[in-house]
MARGUTOR-793570 format. One record per residue (C-alpha): z, y, x; residue number from 1. Coordinates in Angstrom, 2 decimals, padded with zeros to 5 digits, always signed. Layout:
BEGIN
- Z  Y  X  NUM .
...
This chain:
BEGIN
- -000.01  -000.01  +000.03  1 .
- -000.95  +003.42  +001.37  2 .
- +002.04  +005.70  +001.69  3 .
- +000.48  +008.39  +003.80  4 .
- -003.22  +009.04  +003.17  5 .
- -005.63  +010.59  +005.70  6 .
- -006.11  +013.54  +003.35  7 .
- -005.00  +014.65  -000.10  8 .
- -005.87  +017.98  -001.74  9 .
- -003.34  +020.63  -002.73  10 .
- -003.78  +021.13  -006.46  11 .
- -001.13  +023.37  -008.06  12 .
- -000.38  +025.03  -011.41  13 .
- -002.51  +028.06  -010.58  14 .
- -005.49  +025.77  -009.99  15 .
- -004.94  +024.12  -013.37  16 .
- -004.57  +027.43  -015.19  17 .
- -007.73  +028.80  -013.54  18 .
- -009.70  +025.81  -014.88  19 .
- -008.14  +026.15  -018.33  20 .
- -009.09  +029.82  -018.51  21 .
- -012.76  +028.95  -017.95  22 .
- -012.54  +026.08  -020.42  23 .
- -011.34  +028.51  -023.07  24 .
- -014.36  +030.74  -022.58  25 .
- -016.80  +027.94  -023.19  26 .
- -018.85  +029.02  -020.19  27 .
- -018.48  +025.88  -018.18  28 .
- -021.98  +025.25  -016.82  29 .
- -023.79  +026.65  -013.77  30 .
- -024.43  +029.98  -015.52  31 .
- -020.68  +030.60  -015.92  32 .
- -019.51  +034.01  -014.62  33 .
- -016.92  +031.98  -012.60  34 .
- -019.69  +030.79  -010.35  35 .
- -020.78  +034.29  -009.31  36 .
- -017.14  +035.30  -008.87  37 .
- -016.49  +032.34  -006.54  38 .
- -019.57  +033.32  -004.56  39 .
- -018.31  +036.92  -004.34  40 .
- -014.85  +035.85  -003.19  41 .
- -016.16  +033.40  -000.63  42 .
- -018.77  +035.81  +000.87  43 .
- -016.08  +038.50  +001.16  44 .
- -013.65  +036.16  +002.94  45 .
- -016.26  +034.85  +005.30  46 .
- -017.90  +038.27  +005.91  47 .
- -021.45  +037.43  +004.90  48 .
- -023.87  +039.14  +002.62  49 .
- -024.85  +036.13  +000.43  50 .
- -022.97  +033.12  -000.74  51 .
- -024.77  +030.65  -003.10  52 .
- -022.67  +028.00  -004.71  53 .
- -024.13  +024.53  -005.25  54 .
- -023.24  +021.00  -006.26  55 .
- -022.27  +019.59  -002.77  56 .
- -022.37  +020.20  +000.94  57 .
- -025.36  +017.89  +001.19  58 .
- -027.14  +019.91  -001.45  59 .
- -026.40  +023.02  +000.57  60 .
- -028.08  +021.46  +003.63  61 .
- -031.09  +020.35  +001.59  62 .
- -031.49  +023.86  +000.12  63 .
- -031.27  +025.35  +003.56  64 .
- -034.15  +023.28  +004.88  65 .
- -036.21  +024.00  +001.79  66 .
- -035.58  +027.73  +002.05  67 .
- -036.56  +027.74  +005.71  68 .
- -039.85  +025.98  +004.95  69 .
- -039.07  +022.85  +006.97  70 .
- -041.12  +019.84  +005.97  71 .
- -043.53  +017.11  +006.99  72 .
- -044.48  +017.10  +010.68  73 .
- -041.50  +019.26  +011.67  74 .
- -038.67  +018.25  +013.96  75 .
- -035.02  +019.29  +013.60  76 .
- -032.51  +018.86  +016.43  77 .
- -029.14  +017.50  +015.27  78 .
- -026.10  +015.85  +016.86  79 .
- -025.91  +012.07  +017.01  80 .
- -022.18  +012.08  +016.14  81 .
- -021.81  +013.45  +012.66  82 .
- -021.57  +012.37  +009.02  83 .
- -025.07  +011.40  +007.90  84 .
- -025.75  +014.30  +005.43  85 .
- -027.77  +016.53  +007.81  86 .
- -029.87  +013.57  +008.93  87 .
- -030.52  +012.44  +005.36  88 .
- -031.77  +015.79  +004.19  89 .
- -034.04  +016.19  +007.20  90 .
- -035.69  +012.89  +006.28  91 .
- -035.90  +013.83  +002.59  92 .
- -037.91  +016.98  +003.29  93 .
- -040.32  +014.89  +005.31  94 .
- -039.22  +016.13  +008.77  95 .
- -037.90  +014.10  +011.70  96 .
- -034.37  +014.29  +013.08  97 .
- -034.19  +014.57  +016.89  98 .
- -030.80  +013.18  +017.88  99 .
- -028.88  +014.84  +020.67  100 .
- -025.69  +013.68  +022.40  101 .
- -022.40  +015.53  +022.00  102 .
- -019.97  +016.81  +024.62  103 .
- -017.08  +014.45  +025.50  104 .
- -014.50  +017.18  +025.68  105 .
- -014.94  +018.94  +022.28  106 .
- -017.25  +016.51  +020.40  107 .
- -020.00  +018.90  +019.27  108 .
- -023.66  +019.06  +020.14  109 .
- -024.27  +019.52  +023.84  110 .
- -026.19  +022.79  +024.53  111 .
- -027.27  +021.48  +027.96  112 .
- -029.36  +018.79  +026.23  113 .
- -030.81  +020.73  +023.35  114 .
- -033.50  +022.59  +025.29  115 .
- -034.79  +019.31  +026.80  116 .
- -035.52  +018.01  +023.31  117 .
- -037.62  +020.93  +022.05  118 .
- -041.37  +020.36  +021.38  119 .
- -044.02  +022.35  +019.57  120 .
- -042.90  +020.59  +016.38  121 .
- -039.29  +021.74  +016.61  122 .
- -038.39  +024.19  +013.82  123 .
- -034.55  +024.25  +013.72  124 .
- -031.25  +023.19  +015.24  125 .
- -028.48  +021.92  +012.94  126 .
- -025.11  +022.59  +014.58  127 .
- -022.21  +020.51  +013.23  128 .
- -018.73  +021.99  +013.82  129 .
- -017.14  +018.56  +014.01  130 .
- -013.63  +017.80  +012.80  131 .
- -012.86  +021.56  +012.59  132 .
- -013.87  +022.52  +016.13  133 .
- -016.71  +025.03  +016.57  134 .
- -019.76  +024.17  +018.67  135 .
- -020.53  +026.40  +021.74  136 .
- -022.81  +028.80  +019.92  137 .
- -023.85  +031.37  +022.47  138 .
- -026.11  +029.09  +024.53  139 .
- -027.52  +027.60  +021.30  140 .
- -028.34  +031.04  +019.99  141 .
- -030.01  +031.86  +023.31  142 .
- -032.15  +028.74  +023.12  143 .
- -033.09  +029.33  +019.50  144 .
- -034.17  +032.90  +020.25  145 .
- -036.18  +031.76  +023.31  146 .
- -038.19  +029.29  +021.26  147 .
- -038.20  +030.98  +017.85  148 .
- -036.05  +028.36  +016.10  149 .
- -033.74  +028.57  +013.14  150 .
- -030.02  +027.73  +013.49  151 .
- -028.33  +026.01  +010.57  152 .
- -024.56  +025.74  +010.85  153 .
- -022.97  +022.72  +009.18  154 .
- -019.46  +024.07  +008.44  155 .
- -018.47  +021.28  +006.02  156 .
- -015.41  +020.44  +008.20  157 .
- -014.65  +023.87  +009.56  158 .
- -013.65  +026.44  +006.94  159 .
- -012.21  +029.36  +008.84  160 .
- -012.82  +028.01  +012.39  161 .
- -013.75  +030.73  +014.89  162 .
- -016.06  +030.97  +017.90  163 .
- -015.17  +033.82  +020.22  164 .
- -013.56  +035.68  +017.33  165 .
- -016.41  +035.09  +014.84  166 .
- -016.01  +032.75  +011.91  167 .
- -018.37  +029.80  +011.92  168 .
- -020.97  +030.28  +009.31  169 .
- -021.71  +033.81  +010.37  170 .
- -023.57  +033.08  +013.60  171 .
- -026.70  +031.14  +012.63  172 .
- -029.56  +032.09  +010.23  173 .
- -027.96  +030.05  +007.47  174 .
- -024.77  +027.93  +007.06  175 .
- -023.44  +025.27  +004.76  176 .
- -019.95  +024.48  +003.49  177 .
- -018.54  +021.49  +001.57  178 .
- -015.69  +021.56  -000.99  179 .
- -015.30  +017.78  -001.23  180 .
- -011.80  +016.57  -002.17  181 .
- -010.76  +016.00  +001.43  182 .
- -011.76  +019.43  +002.73  183 .
- -009.38  +022.29  +003.44  184 .
- -010.12  +023.78  +000.02  185 .
- -011.79  +021.82  -002.70  186 .
- -013.73  +022.01  -005.93  187 .
- -013.78  +018.20  -006.24  188 .
- -017.41  +018.15  -005.25  189 .
- -019.31  +021.30  -004.42  190 .
- -020.90  +023.30  -001.64  191 .
- -021.91  +026.78  -000.51  192 .
- -024.93  +028.16  +001.36  193 .
- -024.33  +031.45  +003.17  194 .
- -026.64  +033.85  +004.92  195 .
- -027.17  +037.52  +005.78  196 .
- -030.91  +037.24  +005.20  197 .
- -032.03  +038.50  +001.75  198 .
- -035.28  +036.52  +001.73  199 .
- -033.60  +033.25  +002.63  200 .
- -030.91  +033.81  +000.00  201 .
- -033.54  +034.40  -002.66  202 .
- -035.34  +031.17  -001.76  203 .
- -032.08  +029.22  -001.83  204 .
- -031.25  +030.46  -005.34  205 .
- -034.77  +029.70  -006.46  206 .
- -034.72  +026.08  -005.27  207 .
- -031.14  +025.59  -006.62  208 .
- -032.16  +026.70  -010.17  209 .
- -035.14  +024.41  -010.86  210 .
- -037.53  +026.73  -009.05  211 .
- -037.58  +029.01  -012.09  212 .
- -038.39  +032.71  -011.97  213 .
- -038.07  +033.85  -014.72  214 .
- -036.59  +031.21  -017.01  215 .
- -038.98  +028.38  -017.83  216 .
- -041.55  +029.69  -015.37  217 .
- -041.55  +027.41  -012.30  218 .
- -042.92  +028.88  -009.10  219 .
- -041.76  +026.06  -006.81  220 .
- -040.74  +022.45  -007.58  221 .
- -037.03  +023.09  -007.57  222 .
- -033.85  +021.12  -008.15  223 .
- -030.72  +021.31  -010.22  224 .
- -028.13  +021.83  -007.51  225 .
- -025.91  +024.26  -009.48  226 .
- -022.10  +024.32  -009.34  227 .
- -020.33  +024.15  -012.69  228 .
- -018.01  +026.83  -013.99  229 .
- -015.11  +024.38  -013.88  230 .
- -015.68  +023.69  -010.18  231 .
- -015.98  +027.39  -009.48  232 .
- -012.77  +028.13  -011.36  233 .
- -010.92  +025.72  -009.06  234 .
- -012.69  +027.23  -006.03  235 .
- -011.55  +030.75  -007.01  236 .
- -007.95  +029.63  -007.21  237 .
- -008.16  +027.59  -004.00  238 .
- -009.49  +030.64  -002.09  239 .
- -006.24  +032.47  -002.84  240 .
- -004.45  +030.00  -000.47  241 .
- -007.14  +029.23  +002.06  242 .
- -005.61  +031.21  +004.87  243 .
- -002.20  +029.61  +004.34  244 .
- -003.80  +026.16  +004.28  245 .
- -005.62  +026.84  +007.53  246 .
- -002.39  +027.95  +009.20  247 .
- -000.70  +024.74  +007.89  248 .
- -003.50  +022.68  +009.36  249 .
- -002.90  +024.37  +012.69  250 .
- +000.84  +023.69  +012.34  251 .
- +000.14  +020.00  +011.72  252 .
- -001.95  +019.94  +014.86  253 .
- +000.80  +021.55  +016.91  254 .
- +003.32  +018.93  +015.74  255 .
- +001.00  +016.07  +016.68  256 .
- +000.32  +017.66  +020.07  257 .
- +004.02  +017.99  +020.74  258 .
- +004.77  +014.39  +019.58  259 .
- +001.80  +012.61  +021.22  260 .
- +001.42  +014.38  +024.55  261 .
- +001.52  +012.21  +027.64  262 .
- +001.45  +008.96  +025.69  263 .
- -000.02  +005.88  +027.37  264 .
- -003.30  +004.69  +025.91  265 .
- -004.10  +008.11  +024.36  266 .
- -006.94  +009.45  +026.42  267 .
- -007.48  +012.71  +024.56  268 .
- -005.69  +014.79  +021.87  269 .
- -007.68  +016.96  +019.50  270 .
- -009.28  +019.69  +021.63  271 .
- -009.26  +023.44  +021.21  272 .
- -011.38  +025.18  +023.87  273 .
- -010.27  +028.66  +025.07  274 .
- -013.20  +030.26  +023.15  275 .
- -012.37  +028.43  +019.94  276 .
- -010.05  +028.63  +016.99  277 .
- -009.95  +025.07  +015.61  278 .
- -008.91  +024.34  +012.00  279 .
- -008.30  +020.67  +012.62  280 .
- -009.99  +019.36  +009.47  281 .
- -008.71  +015.94  +010.42  282 .
- -006.41  +015.81  +013.43  283 .
- -008.09  +013.32  +015.76  284 .
- -007.35  +011.51  +018.98  285 .
- -009.35  +009.45  +021.45  286 .
- -007.77  +006.21  +022.65  287 .
- -008.32  +004.55  +026.10  288 .
- -010.44  +001.80  +024.57  289 .
- -011.90  +000.43  +021.31  290 .
- -009.52  -002.49  +021.46  291 .
- -006.51  -000.21  +021.58  292 .
- -007.93  +001.97  +018.78  293 .
- -008.58  -000.95  +016.49  294 .
- -005.19  -002.56  +017.10  295 .
- -003.57  +000.73  +016.40  296 .
- -005.49  +001.10  +013.12  297 .
- -004.27  -002.30  +011.98  298 .
- -000.66  -001.65  +012.86  299 .
- -000.60  +001.75  +011.18  300 .
- -002.07  +000.21  +008.07  301 .
- +000.78  -002.30  +008.03  302 .
- +003.13  +000.76  +007.92  303 .
- +001.21  +002.25  +004.97  304 .
- -000.49  +004.85  +007.15  305 .
- -004.17  +005.42  +006.46  306 .
- -006.51  +006.39  +009.30  307 .
- -010.25  +006.84  +009.73  308 .
- -012.34  +005.79  +012.70  309 .
- -014.80  +008.41  +014.08  310 .
- -018.28  +008.51  +012.51  311 .
- -020.68  +005.90  +013.74  312 .
- -023.51  +007.20  +016.02  313 .
- -026.52  +007.94  +013.87  314 .
- -029.05  +006.28  +016.21  315 .
- -027.54  +002.79  +015.87  316 .
- -027.55  +002.74  +012.03  317 .
- -030.25  +000.74  +010.13  318 .
- -031.28  +003.67  +007.92  319 .
- -032.31  +005.82  +010.92  320 .
- -033.61  +003.49  +013.61  321 .
- -037.20  +004.00  +012.64  322 .
- -036.87  +007.54  +011.36  323 .
- -035.00  +009.41  +014.06  324 .
- -036.26  +010.49  +017.45  325 .
- -034.39  +009.96  +020.75  326 .
- -035.69  +012.08  +023.63  327 .
- -032.54  +011.81  +025.82  328 .
- -029.95  +009.16  +026.57  329 .
- -026.91  +009.14  +024.29  330 .
- -023.62  +008.18  +025.84  331 .
- -020.70  +010.35  +024.61  332 .
- -021.48  +009.86  +020.95  333 .
- -021.12  +006.10  +021.41  334 .
- -017.92  +006.19  +023.45  335 .
- -016.21  +008.68  +021.10  336 .
- -017.20  +006.63  +018.08  337 .
- -015.73  +003.51  +019.66  338 .
- -012.43  +005.12  +020.61  339 .
- -011.88  +008.05  +018.19  340 .
- -009.37  +008.06  +015.36  341 .
- -008.57  +010.54  +012.56  342 .
- -004.91  +010.71  +011.69  343 .
- -003.31  +011.75  +008.40  344 .
- -003.62  +015.51  +008.34  345 .
- -004.65  +016.66  +004.90  346 .
- -003.29  +019.98  +003.58  347 .
- -000.70  +018.18  +001.41  348 .
- +000.97  +016.21  +004.18  349 .
- +004.59  +017.17  +004.97  350 .
- +006.02  +017.92  +008.42  351 .
- +008.31  +014.88  +008.15  352 .
- +005.28  +012.67  +007.41  353 .
- +003.48  +014.01  +010.47  354 .
- +006.45  +013.24  +012.64  355 .
- +006.78  +009.78  +011.12  356 .
- +003.10  +008.96  +011.84  357 .
- +003.60  +010.09  +015.45  358 .
- +006.73  +008.05  +015.78  359 .
- +004.99  +004.89  +014.55  360 .
- +002.02  +005.57  +016.94  361 .
- +004.46  +005.83  +019.89  362 .
- +006.21  +002.61  +018.78  363 .
- +002.97  +000.71  +018.35  364 .
- +001.54  +001.90  +021.72  365 .
- +004.74  +000.88  +023.51  366 .
- +004.26  -002.67  +022.10  367 .
- +000.60  -002.95  +023.08  368 .
């Protein structure tokens, strides 16, 4: 029986009342005023001109590619260590994902490899801010400007993370957020596309709303990727506590760091580079070997503690073997996947539970 889950959302009375208020109005679909209000609140918090709410983080990525005109024959550079959403949407627009290794020390796409993978077909770079840590954006921006490429930031796991004082999602041409139930704030399902570019924003809205302009006049073959008024109502309420939740995530990380430092068999604690402000979506560690990681997972499960292994490398998975392109050798993605572990660190976890998890980890490792 799971006593301490990896993540559990914080849903309070204010959230419930916010949803009830929208229910009472009857405006619960994607045309609800709550949706535009959520967009306004989120864009203001992030500091961007446009925020377009949609049905999921994956939908946000799909809309981004469509708005940028990426399609058959194009190539998009993307990290090999990530959840599969960015790769899936690249394939679904008819483009080819070009998989790039990540850095071993902070787990995001390696800028030193990106330029080696660019061809005349390359149209964009998708940067995933993995497990709440920002990618090293300055060299990526420099490369993108040199070759005339778009930058898409995948911020699904990084609400409020900062790169050299700038919030992620404000650096590339377009960025995507997820509000799935295990994220820092949630709308159950849901996503957001953000940009400072008026033309890109207009195209995102067009594709999101069936490609209609005006109503019942379809100028592109669009999709129904709208967020509902009920989801937006929850999002509005969640935004009131987002900064406190981020600070709590950082507090969780601090406790884990204090409790797990200098422990045998733990090779790496969750990083935070000097130029980064990490939000520790899931506090993660890297063990000395896959065997140690897997034995630890089993023992923690026996104590009712849920964990998650790192994402599997994209290039080894059956769905992508014949669809993705490898131009460079991938090493770090494989090693991190084999040895990485996400610990319980959702916004609802208590300090006592964090210390208990750390205590069991120390105990298990001593017995290995």
